[in-house]
N, C-alpha and C positions, 0 to 999 in steps of 0.2 A: 451451570452457575445461576445465581440469582441476579438478574440484570438491574432491577431498579436501585438506583443510588450507588451502583458499583463503579469502581475505577476500571478502565480498560488499559492495562499496562503491558501485557505480554500475551502472546498466543498460547502460552502454557496454561493460561486460565481456562481455555476452552476444551470441552469435550465435543465429540462429533454432533451431538444433539444441539449444542449451543451454536455451532457454526451453521447448521441447517436452519435453526430458528432465525439467525441474523439474515440469512439468504431469503427466507420466506418473507420477512418484513421488508427487505430491500425490494423484492418483487412487487410488493404492494405499494411501493413508493413511486413506481413508474409514472402513473398519470400526474402526480404532483411535480415530478422533475420535468415532465414534458409540458407543464403548464396547462394541462387539460382539466385539472381540478385544482382548487386552492384551499388551503387550510390555514387557520390562525391558531392552531392548537397550542403553540408556544408564545402567543401574544403576551408581551410583558416580560418574557424570559430573556436573560442576557448570557451570551457566550463570551468568555474571555479567551481570545485567541493569542497565546503567548508563544512567539516564535523567536528564539534566541539563536537561530541559525538560518541561513538563507532558505527560502522556500517560495515557490509560486503556486504549483498545482495543489499541494496539500493544504496550504493556508487558505487559498481561495475556495477550494472544494469544501472544506469544513464550513467556511463562512456562508457559502451558497446553500449548503444543506440546511444550516440553521435558519437562514432567511426563508427558505422554502417551507419551513414548518411554522413560520410566523414570528420567529424570534429576532432579536437584535444582536449585533456583533460589536465587540470592543477589541482593539488589537494593540499588541506591543510587538514590535518587529526587530528590535535591536537591543542587545545587552547594554549598549552605551546610553540608551535613553531610559533605562530602568535603574532602580536603586541597587540592583545587584552590582553595578559598576562602582557603587560607593561602599561595597563590602557587606551589603545585607545578605543574610543567609537565606537558603531556599526555604527553611522553616518559617522565618519571619515573612518572607514574600508570600508563601502559601497562606499563612494565617490572614494576611491583609487582603490579598487578591480574592480569596474565596469568599470574603464578605461582600464583594461587589458583584459577584456573578452567580449564576445558577449551575453552570458547568464550565470546565476549563479544558482547553486543548493546548498541549504544551510540546514544543520541540526544543531540545537542548543538546549541545555538542558533546556532553559527557555521558557515558554509559551509566545507567542506574540513577541518573539525576531526576528523571520524571517520577520514578517510584519514590525517591526521597521526598520530593515535593508533595506527592499525593498523601504521604503519611500525616502531613500537617493540614491538608486541605479539608475544609468543611463541606465541600461539594464534590461531585464526581470529576475525575481527571482522566482524560484520554491521552495516551502517549502517541504523539505525532512524529516520533523518531528521537532516540537518545543516543547520539554518537553512532558508533558502529554496531551497537547492540541490537535494537529491535525497531520494528515499524509495523505494529499489529494491524492498523487499519489498511495499510498498503497490502499486506499479505491477504487480508480478507477480500479486498477488491480484486486482487490478482486471482485468487482462487474462485471468486464469483465469476470473473471473466472466463476463466478456464472452463468452469461448469457450463456456462452459456455457449461458448464456442464449440466445445466438444459435443454438447447436447444437440446442437444444430446439425451435427454430422452423425448422430445416433450413437455417440460414445459417452462414457461416464468417466469420472475421476478415478475410481478404483480400477487398477490394472493399466493405467496410462503410462506412457514413456515421456519423460520430460528432460530436456537438456538445459542446464544452466551454464551460461558462458560469460567469462570476463573476470572481473575483480570480485571473487567469491570470498576473499578474506575480509574485506572492509565493507562489503555490500549488505547493509542491514536488511534490505528487502528480501534477499535470497535466504538469509538466516531465518527470518520469520516465516517466509513461505514454505521452506523445507519442513519446518516443525509443524506447520499447520496441515500440509498435505499428508503427513504421516498418520493423521487420524483416519485416513482411508486405507484401503487394502491393496497390497501387492503393487506398489509404485516402483517403477524402474527409473532411477536417477542417473544421468550422465553429467558429471561435473567437469567442465572444460575450462582450464585456466593454466597460467604458469604455475609451477610448483610453489613459487614464492607467494602466490596470491590464491592458494587453494582454499576450499571450504574448511573452516575450523574442524579439527579432528573430533572434537566432542560432538559436533552435529552429525558428522558422518557416522560415527559409532552409534549414536542414538538412533539414526535411521535404520542401520543394520540390525540393531537389537530388536527393533519393532517389526522386523520381517521384510524390509524393503531391500531392493538391490541397488547398490551404489557403485558406479564405475568412475574412476578419476583418470583424466587423460589431458595431455597437452596437444593432441592431434585433433584440431577442430573439425576438419573435413570428415574424418571417420566418426567422430563423436556426434555429428549431426544426423547420421543415418538412422532411420527407423523410429524417429520420435513423433509424438503427437503434438508436442508443444516445445517451442524454443523460447527461452527467457534470457535475454541479453542484458548485460549491465555495462556501464561505463567504468573507466578507471577512476576511482574515488580520489582525485588529486588532493582534496582537502584533508584526507587521512594520512597522507605521506609527510615526511619531514620537509620535503622541498618539491618544487615542480620538476627539477632535474631528475629526482628519484622516480617520480610518476612517469616521466617521459620514457623511461627504460621500457615500460610495458605498453605504453599508449600505441594503439593501432595494430597490435599483434593478432587480435581476433576480430575480424570484420565479416559482416554478413552483407552480401549484395545479391542482386537478382541472379547472377550467373552461378554463384556458389549455392544459393537456395535451390535453383532448378536442378543442379547437378546432383546434390547430395540429399535433399529433403524429400519426404513424401509430398504428393500433390496438395494435401489438405493440412499440412503442418501449420499450426498457429504460431505467429510471430508476436512476441511480447517484449516489452521493455518498460521499466518503471518510470522512465523519463526523469530528468532531462537526458536526451541522448547528446553525445558530444559530436557535433557536425563539423568540427574543424578538420581540415584536410589531413592532419597528422593523426587523427583519431578515427572518427567516422565509423564507429562500431556497428551502426545500422544505417546502411546507405540510403540516400534519398531516392535511388532508383526503384526502391520497394514501396514508395509512398502510395501508389495507386493499386498495390497488390491486394486482392480481396482477403488474403489471409493475414494481412497486417492488422493486428488488433490493438495497437498502442493507443489509438484515440477512442476506441470503444472502452478500453481500460479507464481512461480519464472520465468518461461519461458514467461508467459504473461506479466510480469513486463517490460521486454525489449520492447515488442510491444507497450504498453501503453506509456512508456516514450519516445520512438521514436515519437509517435503521438504528445505528448506534445511539444517536440522540434520543430517538423515540423509545428505545429499550431502557437506556440509563435513566431517563426522566419519566418513564412509566406512562407514556401517552399513546401507546400503539392503538388501543381500542378507540381512543377519542379522536385520532386523526381522521378516520373516515366518517365518524359521526358529525364532525365539525366542518366537513368539506362541502364545497359547492362547485357546481360546474362553471367553467369559464371558457371563453372562446377568443378573447382578445389576442392572446399570444399566437394561437394557431392562425388566425386571420392575418395578423401582422407579418408572421414569418412566411407564410405560404401564399 
């Protein structure tokens, strides 16, 4: 795809070369994210962070990424504080807000809403999650993490075995990640979930049409066997009609150290898009794994800054200028260590 000025709305926009380009740029952002170098390449640029659904990591990660490139961030974090609550259309909102910003990141509870907003926007729009539909930047950071984690063990994405566990029906992260991984060759997917919360049939069939193996099961223990990566998700309570309905499934698929040791390969990578539900009746990813070397959930969040810096640099066409404008810094390193 042609990145400069483009909206990032769906993983379906990407070909393999596009994904590798994003990852190469993300790699180049490491010294800036670690505060070893500093750039002001986006000095004077403004990001509109529009989050009409709760978020911590995604919102702060996008803001941090933009700040690290020298830009400023303006935020809207609640529908009630926006004119949408007064009946304003997404079209009108987009026409107005895009006049105030150089790029917009948007999260919205309705599927397809961010794409609708982007049609009227005069600046690039990045989808930070539209209901149960997609979450492209999360899928990119997840796949970037998988590449780094497997690479450190001498493995690659092509040919890997991955188990996806939990609420696969409502989890937009697993929807986007599945579609992104299929750009590689010969992936073996094991989908572990209750039948009522299984991966949407159209995604499963798409994976199979593209030459990948998909096994669907409710047997978590046996489904964990033989995988390179485990990707767990919480029960998406906000997508159910009531808490009572969500509670039917909460806590049915849990990973703890004992289960991991018994059924998983020694180097199996543990991932989760966060937030994990640490309440006693849920606890899909137990705290007893917090110090496990294969737990990659916090490396995922760090990688999110790199990937989102790359998306900004590509969309605003400043990749070449980033390093030309950089200078060495040591204040952060000295203060931190």
